[in-house]
N, C-alpha and C positions, 0 to 999 in steps of 0.2 A: 428387534426394533419395534414391530407392530405391537407386541405385548407391552413394551415400555410405554408407548404412546397411549394405549388403551388404559393402562393403569393410571397414568398421570392425568388423563382427561376425565377420569371418573371421580365421583364423590367430592371431597373437600377441595381437591386441586381444581376442578372445574368451577366450583363456586368462587375460588380465589381469582381465577382468570377473569371472571366477569366484573370484578371490582378492582381491576388493576389501577394503580395511580395514574392520574391524568398526564403526568410527565413521561410515563413509560412509552417508548416508541419502538416499533418493530418495522424493519425494512429490509429490502433485498436489492442487490445490484448484480447485473450480469453482462458479460461481453463475449463475443465470438470473433475469433481471428483479428483482434485489435480494432474492431469496428465501433460503431456507436454503442455507448453504454446505456443499458436498460436499467431503470430504477422504479421502484414502487414501495410506498410505505403504507402501513396499516390504515385501512378505511379510506385510501385514496380513491377518488372517483375515476373510473375509466380503466382501472387495472385490478383493484382488489374486489373480487366477486363475493366475498364474505363480509357481512356487516357487523360481525361480532368483534369487539375490541380484543386484541390478543391473538387473532387468527388472520393471517394474510394468505388468501387463495387466489391463484392466477388461473384464468381460462387458458385454453390452448394458445401458446405464445411461441412465435417463431422469431429468433434473433440471429441475423447473419446466416440464414439458411439452416439453422439447427432448431428443431421443434421440441418444445417442452410441454408435456401434458401431465395433468394431475399434480401440479406443484402447489404445496401447502407449507406454510411456516406458522409455528405456534410458539407463543411466549406465555409461560406460567410464572406467576410471582407469588412467593410464599408469604407467611408460613403455611404449610410445613415444608414445601419443596419449591425451589426455583428450577425452571427448565427452559431451554431454547431448543426447538426441534424443527427440522426441515426435511421434506421428502418430495420425490418426483416419481410418478408412475413410469414414464418413459422419457428418454432424451434420445432423439433420432437425428443422425447426421444426414442432411439432404443436400450437402454442398457439392458432392462428387469428388471431394478431396479430403485429406485429413484436416479436421477442425480443431482449433485450440479454443478451449472453453474455460472461462473463469467466472465464478460468482461468489457472493458473500451474503450472509444473513446476520443481522445484528439486532439486539434488544437492549434497552436501558432500564434502569430503575429496579433491578433485582434486589430482593430484601436481604438484609444482613442481621446478625453476624453469621458467617459460614466458616468452615474449617477445611473442607475437602471438596473435590469435584469428581464426577465420573463422566467420561466422554466415550462415545461409541459411533461407529459408522459402518455402512454396508452398501453393496451394490451388486447387480448381476449384469454381465456383458453377454451380448448375443452377437455372434459372428463379427467380433470386433478385435481380432488379433492385433497386438501391438499398441492397443489403446492404453493410455496412462491416466491414473486417477490419484490425485493428491488431496488429502484432507487435513485441515489444521483448525485448532481451537485456540481462541484468545480471550483473556480477561483483563478488564481495566478497572482499578479501584477508584479512578477519577470519574467513573460513570460516563465516559465519552461515547457518543453515538458513532458506530462504525457503519460499514456498507454504504457509504456515500458513493464509492466506486468498488469494483471487485477486489481491489488491493488495499482498501481502507480498513485497517486492522489495529485500532488503538490498544494500548496496554502491552501485555507480555504474552508470548506464545506458551500455552499450557500443554499441548500435545500435538503430535504430527503422525500421520500414517500415509503409506503409499502402496499402490498396487498396479502391476502391469498385466493386462489380459493376454492370454494365449489363444483366444478364440471365443468359445462359449464357456464361461466360468463365473464364479462368484467370489466376492471379497467381503470379509467381515472383520472388524477389529473392535476391541474393547470388552468390558469397560476399561479405559485408560484412566487410572486414578492417581491423584496427586493432591498436594496441599493447596488450599485456596483460602487464605486467612484475610478476612476483611470485616470491619465493623461498620462500614458505610455502604449505602446503595452503590451498586456497580453495574457495569455493562459486560455483555458477552458478544463475541463475534466469531462466526464459523465461516471458513472458506472451503471451497472444493474447486478443483480445476485439473487441467491436463489436456490430453488429446483424445479425440474419438476418430478412429480410422474411417476411411472412405468405404462406401458400399451401400447399396440400397437398403440393406437390413442391419447395418451397423448401429446398434442400439444399446443404451444403458437402461435397465429396468430396476424398479424397486430400490432406487437410491434413497438412503436415509442417513441422517446425521443428527446427533443430539449431544447436549451437555446438561447435566443436572447437579444440584447441590441442595442439601437439606439446611434449613435455617435452624441455628442452634438456639434452644430456649434459654432466655436470660431471666433469672429470678427477679420479680418486681420488688421495689424498695420495701414494701410492707412484709414481704416474705423474708427478705434479708434481715429486717429488724426482728422478726419473730425468731429466725434462726439464731441471731446474736443473743437474744434474750434467753433462749433455751440453752445455749452453751454456757452463759453466765450462771444460769440456774443450776446446771449440772455441775459446774465447778464448785458452786457454793455447797451443793449437797454432798459432794465427795469430801470437801473440807470438813463439813460437819460430822460425817461418818468417821473420818480419821481422828478428829478431836475426841469424839465419843469413845472410840476404841482405846485411845491413849488413856482417857480418864478411867476406864474400866479395868485396865491392866493392873494386877496386884504387884506391888514392888517385891523384889526378891529380898529375903532376910537371911 
């Protein structure tokens, strides 16, 4: 996961991120034990601590007694690559009881056309036996904003993964690959949720989740015209060679 993030944030992808279309929106929603829903969108004053468009970073945030640290969301818009990434350094249950956690991250305005997607996820559990983690990935060709709530997931489900901890262990899935055919700008939404067991040290660390897709190059009209002219020229040349060959063949007597 960290290698993927480093690769996508380097070079051309980073340059693309800084010039994302103005209509592209990145946001997150979270809820613990069915309580008040927390939301934050890219560059929102009072919650996003990173001023760069396309990166939404939260300071230490406690929601319903569960503390999230090192939470960061990133949206990259191609070409060459579209990506939606989210990660948390630690999620710690301080409620004294099993906590039900739900959250969603969504981005809009991803570039088209695309043909496939790759989705991945990972996490490490510390002294959290019985904890459950579900991850899901969604895509919407109508480019609808998701993550207005933790269950706001427009479009269709592209992939799903689940893991139950037995104590101190790690989970990793992907890349989960599938068809993603669209010729128009689109949105992606990712969700994660489940239960985190009680205990002073019940923690999820190094949680990461992402979905990526390459933008397919489309020949420009001028290139298509040149290609068409070349094919016509080739057909004419082959026809000339055939006629010349026919003229040169001596008739049998």
